[in-house]
C-alpha positions as CSV (number, residue, x, y, z in Angstrom):
1,M,73.4,-8.0,-36.6
2,C,70.2,-7.3,-35.8
3,Y,67.5,-8.6,-37.7
4,N,64.1,-6.0,-37.9
5,P,61.0,-7.4,-39.5
6,S,57.8,-5.6,-39.7
7,Y,56.5,-5.4,-36.0
8,K,53.1,-5.5,-34.5
9,T,52.0,-2.3,-32.3
10,K,50.7,-3.1,-28.8
11,G,47.4,-1.2,-28.3
12,N,46.7,2.5,-29.4
13,M,49.4,3.3,-32.6
14,D,49.6,6.6,-30.6
15,T,51.5,4.9,-27.8
16,N,54.1,3.4,-30.4
17,I,54.9,0.7,-28.4
18,I,56.2,-2.2,-30.2
19,T,56.2,-5.8,-29.0
20,F,58.3,-8.6,-30.3
21,I,60.1,-12.1,-29.3
22,I,63.9,-11.6,-29.1
23,T,66.3,-14.5,-29.1
24,Y,69.8,-13.9,-28.4
25,Y,72.9,-15.4,-26.0
26,A,72.6,-14.4,-22.8
27,K,75.7,-14.6,-21.1
28,K,74.3,-15.0,-17.6
29,H,72.3,-18.6,-18.5
30,K,75.1,-19.2,-20.9
31,K,72.5,-20.5,-23.6
32,V,70.5,-19.0,-26.0
33,I,66.9,-17.7,-24.7
34,T,63.8,-16.2,-26.1
35,R,62.2,-13.6,-24.5
36,N,58.9,-11.5,-25.3
37,G,59.2,-7.5,-25.2
38,D,58.3,-4.5,-26.2
39,T,60.0,-1.0,-27.2
40,R,58.4,1.5,-24.1
41,E,60.1,4.9,-23.2
42,G,63.4,3.6,-22.6
43,S,64.1,1.3,-25.5
44,K,67.3,2.2,-27.4
45,T,70.1,0.4,-29.4
46,W,73.6,1.6,-28.7
47,T,77.2,1.1,-28.6
48,D,79.2,0.7,-25.1
49,S,83.0,1.9,-24.6
50,L,84.2,-1.3,-26.0
51,G,82.3,-1.4,-29.3
52,Q,80.0,-3.6,-28.6
53,K,76.4,-3.3,-30.2
54,I,73.9,-3.7,-27.3
55,F,69.7,-3.4,-27.4
56,T,67.7,-2.4,-24.3
57,Y,64.5,-3.2,-24.1
58,W,61.6,-3.8,-21.6
59,D,61.3,-8.0,-20.7
60,L,57.3,-8.9,-20.6
61,D,58.1,-12.2,-19.0
62,S,59.8,-10.8,-15.9
63,N,58.7,-7.3,-16.1
64,G,62.3,-5.7,-16.2
65,W,64.7,-4.1,-18.7
66,R,67.1,-6.2,-20.4
67,N,70.0,-5.6,-23.0
68,A,70.8,-8.0,-25.9
69,T,74.2,-7.3,-26.8
70,D,76.3,-8.1,-30.4
71,T,73.7,-10.8,-32.4
72,W,70.0,-11.0,-31.5
73,I,66.8,-11.9,-33.9
74,I,63.4,-10.1,-33.3
75,K,60.4,-11.5,-34.9
């Protein structure tokens, strides 16, 4: 399940970078986490070989790529 409301664009409209707050269950931390992210080049939504829906995004809090799996909420 993915909730996609209206987003705010970051900087110039020509860059097409969208900033957001994402919340999802992180297996690594074994809890629900909330992060600031954006959709720079390389971000995507895809399905892995097990059928899990995955959203790859840039984590602005730690300056690295992250994957949210199955269920996430974007504000």
